[in-house]
N, C-alpha and C positions, 0 to 999 in steps of 0.2 A: 343349231340344235339338231340332234340326230332324229331320224324319222321313226325309230323304234327303240325299245329297251328289252334286253334279254337278261333274265335273272336265273342263275344256276341255283337250284335248290340244294341246301346242305344235306337234306335227307329226301330222297324221292318220295312222291306220293303215289300210292297204289289204290286202285279202285276197280273192282270187277275184272281183274286180270290184266288191266292196263297200268303202265307206270309212266309217270311224268317226272322228269329230272330237271326241267327248266320251264320257264314261262316267258313268252315274248308278247309284248303289247306294242301298239302303234296308235296313231291318231284315229279316232272313230269317224265313221261317216254319219251323215244326218240320220239315216235309217237306224243305225246302231244307237244313236243318242235318243231316238224316239222310244226304243225299247227300255231305256233307263228312266225316262221321264216319270213313270208312275211311282218310282221308288225314291227314297232319300236315305241319307246316312250310309251306314256300312252295307246295307242291302243294295243300294244303288252302286256302290263300289264293286261289290261281288258281281252283280249283273253286268256292269260295264266291262270289267276285266274279263269276264267269261266271253262276252260278245266279241271283243277285239282280239282276244287270244285264241279263240276257238276251243278253249278248255272248258269242259262242263262245269256248271256252277257248283256241283257237289265236290268236285276236285278243288276248285278255288277256295271253297269253305274249309278244306282240310289243310291248306297251305298256311305257313306261319304268318302271323299278323304283319310282320315287317315286310313280307313279300306283297301282301295285299295293299298295304299303305303306300309302299314305294311305287307299285304299278299304277294305283289310282292317282297318285300325285303326278306321275309322268303323263298320264292321259289328260289330267287337268291342265298341265303346262302346255300341251299341244293346242289347247283351245284359247290360250291367252292372246289378246289383241294388243299391239303396241299402243302406248298412251297417246302417241301423236297421230294415230289413224284418224283421219277426217278432222284434224286440228286446223280448221280454216275459218276465216271470218264470214265468208259467204258459202253456203252449201251448194255444191253443183247439183243441177237437176237431173244429171245422168252420171253414172259411174261405171267405168270398165274395171272389173275386179278380176285380175288374173288368178286362175286356179292353180294351186300347187300340185294338183294331180288331176289330169283331165278325166272327163266322164263321157260316156257315149249316150246318144239319144237317136235310136234308129241307126241309120248309117252315118250319122254326123258325130264327130268328135268335138267336144266343147272344152276349150281351154281358158276361155274368158267368159265371165258372167257380165252381160250388158244390162245394167240396172237402170231403171228410170224412176223418177219421182213417183211415189204412190199417189193414187187418186183418193178422193174422199170415200169412194166405194170400197177401195182397198182397205183403208183405215177402218171403216165400219165392219167389213167382213172379218178382219183379223182382231178386232177389238176384244173379243171375249176368249180368244185362244190363249193358252198359257204354255210356258216352258219351251222346249225345243220344237214342239209342233207349231208354235207361233213364229219362231225364227225361220223354220222351213217354209211355212205359208207366206211369210213376208217376202222371202227371196223368190219364191215361185211367182208371186204376184208381180213383183218388180221386173223379173227377168222374162216373164211370159212362158217359162218352162213348166212342164207338169211336175207336180209334187214328187212323183216317183223318180224323176231325174234328179231333182234337188236332193233327195234322200241319199243319193250316191256321192254327193260332194263331201269333202272333208269338213269336219265340224268347225275348225278354225276359220275356214272360208265362209261357211254359213254364218258364223258369228260376226264376221266383218260386214257381210251383207245386211244382217239384222241391225247392226249399229247404224248403218246408212238409213234403214227404214225408220228406226226409232228416232233418229235425228229430226225427222219430219213431224214427230208427235210432240216435240217440245213446243213451248209457247211461241207461236208466230216466227218460225225460222225464216231467214232470208235466203232465197235461192237465186241462182243465176238467171232463171227464166222469168222472174217476177220483177 
């Protein structure tokens, strides 16, 4: 899968003296997904496309529907997790999750998230959080990284980490450490 999608507009969009003749979208980061969390439907698509393309929302709203739908669909496809991810009989109590795009934390470059089994306190703290904020909080808790760092991670990688977290909330999972 390609890491971005560029759509050339049949008719450029003009607003306040600026002209846009194409739109390029890519996989969003956790922070960009947090910005979309409060919205749903077409509004969420407009906010998301605007965030990852750097094109103002007013301009995205002026683009043809087919461009919006195609861009939002591409963004959604970047967040897909393979069906066989964590398809194991016994869950590991730790997981090294390679990042497809490294992030920095201070002077440290992070290319692998080292995730540990969440504690009961982690489950309790994250229990009431919803949406992407929950996924980011769960990855932050299991990795020991600050939320601000996890917000820089690509959305698909956060989703994989969140699936690992959620696997422990299922009825009595068996882990390698128990």
